[in-house]
C-alpha positions in Angstrom: -22.5 -53.4 5.4 -25.1 -56.1 6.4 -24.8 -57.0 10.1 -25.9 -60.6 9.3 -23.2 -61.0 6.7 -19.8 -59.7 8.0 -16.7 -60.1 5.9 -15.3 -63.6 6.6 -12.2 -63.4 8.8 -9.2 -65.2 7.2 -11.3 -65.6 4.0 -8.5 -64.7 1.6 -5.8 -66.7 3.4 -8.1 -69.7 3.3 -8.9 -69.4 -0.4 -5.2 -68.9 -1.2 -4.0 -72.0 0.8 -3.5 -74.5 -2.1 -1.8 -77.1 0.2 -4.8 -77.2 2.5 -7.8 -75.8 0.7 -11.0 -75.0 2.6 -13.9 -77.5 2.9 -16.4 -77.8 0.1 -19.0 -75.9 2.0 -16.8 -72.9 2.6 -18.8 -69.8 1.4 -16.9 -66.7 2.4 -18.3 -63.2 2.3 -15.8 -60.9 0.6 -15.8 -57.4 -1.0 -15.2 -56.9 -4.6 -12.8 -53.9 -4.5 -11.9 -53.8 -8.1 -13.0 -55.3 -11.4 -11.5 -54.9 -14.9 -12.3 -56.3 -18.3 -9.2 -57.7 -19.8 -8.6 -59.0 -23.4 -6.9 -62.4 -23.6 -3.6 -62.6 -25.4 -4.1 -66.2 -26.6 -7.6 -65.6 -28.0 -8.0 -62.3 -29.8 -11.5 -60.9 -29.4 -12.1 -62.8 -26.1 -12.0 -61.2 -22.7 -12.1 -62.1 -19.0 -13.3 -60.1 -16.0 -10.4 -59.7 -13.6 -11.5 -59.3 -9.9 -9.8 -58.1 -6.7 -11.4 -59.7 -3.6 -10.9 -58.6 0.0 -11.8 -59.8 3.5 -10.8 -56.3 4.9 -7.4 -57.6 6.0 -6.0 -59.0 2.8 -6.9 -59.0 -0.9 -6.1 -61.4 -3.7 -6.7 -61.6 -7.4 -9.6 -63.5 -8.9 -11.6 -63.9 -12.1 -15.3 -64.3 -12.9 -16.7 -67.4 -14.6 -18.3 -66.6 -17.9 -21.7 -67.8 -16.8 -21.8 -64.8 -14.4 -20.9 -62.1 -16.9 -24.7 -61.3 -17.2 -24.5 -59.9 -13.7 -22.1 -57.2 -14.9 -24.0 -56.6 -18.1 -27.2 -56.0 -16.2 -25.4 -53.7 -13.7 -26.1 -55.9 -10.7 -22.5 -56.8 -9.9 -20.5 -53.6 -9.3 -17.3 -52.4 -7.8 -17.3 -52.4 -4.0 -20.2 -55.0 -3.7 -20.1 -57.5 -0.9 -20.6 -61.0 -2.2 -20.9 -64.5 -0.8 -19.0 -67.0 -2.9 -21.2 -70.1 -3.3 -18.9 -72.0 -5.7 -15.2 -71.3 -6.3 -11.8 -72.8 -6.9 -8.3 -71.5 -6.6 -5.5 -72.1 -9.0 -1.9 -71.0 -9.4 -1.2 -68.9 -12.5 2.6 -68.2 -12.7 3.4 -67.3 -9.1 0.0 -65.8 -8.4 -3.0 -67.5 -6.7 -6.2 -66.7 -8.6 -9.7 -67.4 -7.2 -12.1 -68.4 -9.9 -15.6 -67.3 -8.9 -18.2 -69.7 -10.3 -21.3 -68.7 -8.4 -22.1 -66.0 -5.9 -24.8 -64.0 -4.1 -24.7 -60.2 -4.3 -25.1 -58.5 -0.9 -24.7 -54.8 0.1 -22.6 -52.1 -1.5 -21.0 -49.5 0.8 -19.7 -47.4 -2.1 -16.0 -47.7 -1.1 -13.3 -50.0 0.1 -14.0 -51.5 3.5 -10.9 -51.0 5.8 -7.4 -51.0 4.2 -6.5 -54.5 3.0 -3.0 -55.4 1.7 -2.0 -58.0 -0.9 -1.9 -61.5 0.5 1.4 -63.2 0.0 1.1 -67.0 0.6 4.9 -67.4 0.9 5.1 -65.2 4.0 4.3 -66.1 7.6 1.9 -64.0 9.7 4.5 -62.0 11.6 6.1 -61.0 8.3 2.8 -60.1 6.8 2.0 -57.9 9.8 5.4 -56.2 9.6 4.9 -55.4 5.9 1.4 -54.0 6.6 3.0 -51.4 8.8 5.8 -50.4 6.5 5.6 -46.8 5.1 5.0 -48.0 1.6 2.0 -50.1 2.7 0.6 -47.3 4.8 0.8 -44.8 2.0 -0.6 -47.2 -0.6 -3.4 -48.5 1.5 -4.5 -45.0 2.5 -4.8 -43.8 -1.1 -6.4 -47.0 -2.3 -9.4 -46.1 -0.2 -9.6 -42.7 -2.0 -9.1 -44.1 -5.5 -11.1 -42.6 -8.3 -9.7 -43.6 -11.7 -11.3 -40.6 -13.5 -10.1 -37.1 -13.8 -11.8 -34.6 -11.4 -14.6 -32.6 -12.9 -13.1 -30.0 -15.3 -12.7 -26.6 -13.6 -12.7 -24.0 -16.3 -10.6 -21.7 -14.2 -7.7 -24.0 -15.2 -6.2 -24.9 -18.5 -6.4 -28.6 -19.4 -3.0 -30.1 -18.7 -1.1 -31.3 -21.9 0.4 -34.1 -19.9 -2.4 -35.7 -17.9 -5.4 -34.2 -19.7 -7.1 -33.0 -16.5 -8.1 -29.6 -15.4 -6.8 -28.8 -12.9 -3.6 -30.7 -13.5 -3.5 -34.1 -11.7 -0.4 -33.0 -9.9 -2.4 -30.2 -8.2 -5.5 -32.4 -7.8 -3.7 -35.5 -6.4 0.1 -35.1 -6.3 0.2 -32.3 -3.8 -2.2 -34.2 -1.4 0.1 -37.3 -1.7 3.2 -35.3 -0.9 1.5 -33.7 2.1 0.6 -37.1 3.4 4.1 -38.4 3.0 5.6 -35.4 4.7 3.2 -35.6 7.6 3.9 -39.3 8.1 7.6 -38.7 8.0 7.4 -36.0 10.6 4.9 -37.8 12.9 6.7 -41.2 12.9 10.3 -39.7 12.9 11.2 -41.8 9.9 13.9 -39.4 8.5 13.1 -40.4 5.0 15.6 -39.5 2.2 14.4 -37.6 -0.9 14.7 -40.9 -2.9 12.4 -42.7 -0.4 9.9 -39.8 -0.4 9.7 -39.9 -4.2 9.1 -43.6 -4.2 6.3 -43.2 -1.6 4.7 -40.4 -3.6 4.8 -42.4 -6.8 3.3 -45.3 -5.1 0.6 -43.2 -3.4 -0.3 -41.4 -6.6 -0.6 -44.6 -8.5 -2.9 -46.1 -5.9 -4.9 -42.9 -5.7 -5.3 -42.7 -9.5 -5.5 -46.4 -10.7 -6.5 -48.4 -7.6 -5.4 -52.0 -7.3 -3.0 -53.1 -10.0 -1.6 -56.6 -10.4 2.0 -57.1 -9.5 3.5 -56.5 -13.0 0.8 -54.1 -14.3 2.8 -50.9 -14.3 1.5 -47.6 -15.6 3.9 -44.7 -16.2 3.0 -41.5 -14.3 2.1 -38.4 -16.3 5.1 -36.2 -16.8 3.5 -33.3 -14.9 3.1 -35.5 -11.8 6.6 -37.1 -12.1 8.4 -33.8 -12.6 6.3 -32.1 -9.8 7.4 -34.7 -7.3 11.0 -34.7 -8.5 11.2 -30.9 -8.2 10.0 -31.2 -4.6 12.4 -34.0 -3.7 15.4 -33.2 -5.8 18.8 -34.9 -6.1 22.2 -33.3 -6.5 23.1 -35.8 -9.3 20.6 -36.5 -12.0 21.8 -40.1 -12.2 20.4 -40.7 -8.8 16.9 -40.8 -10.3 15.8 -44.4 -11.1 13.2 -43.7 -13.7 10.2 -45.7 -14.8 10.7 -49.5 -15.1 8.6 -51.7 -17.3 7.1 -55.0 -16.1 9.9 -56.9 -17.9 12.6 -54.8 -16.2 11.0 -55.4 -12.8 10.7 -59.1 -13.4 14.3 -59.2 -14.6 16.5 -56.7 -12.6 19.4 -57.3 -14.9 17.6 -55.5 -17.7 18.5 -52.0 -18.4 16.3 -49.5 -16.7 14.3 -46.9 -18.6 15.4 -43.3 -17.8 
């Protein structure tokens, strides 16, 4: 990280403050911790580059203006880059504040996520944000986000390729066991006395962060059966109906919908 260009303190909270936006000359230095090419539903064949921007404390969603796509095509703008936003605006899409990046300068690239940022929620006050940062689910998620690699580990021919996750060794062995060990150690160290249900949820969250990185609020990806069953077998329930099962984004948005078992 360039000493002359540290990440801007309160950069994300300033960008997401729609009621009192930053001054016109506000040029925060942020880290690009994720970037994904997304097809648009309204215009088939068109796409946008979705970004996740961080100031090391918080992160928020963003998108790249089309005039900057050439930076990605030429392999100049990459995941984990530090960037200075020269021109930007923030807008509300649904209930999410999205920062539209219209011009930037590319700085350094440390090759990984700087610190352990959490999602910025504009509706919360600072004490509540700090409380949520220290909750078990945030601690697990943030730890494994820093380790995220969305590819299968290199194939080890000592293992058979798993029919469920397509990896060798199986992703439960490669990632799931590590996540469970972390959750167990945290439970013991902090005297949390977590139930099996709570441990499963933390493991699912940790694995998803480890495998897929930063996902938007309703972007839900079902775990491979091998990982789900491995975690369930470790943290079992006496009654099978005590398992919640996977919920789609529609089921999460509307709790009254029937859950998928």
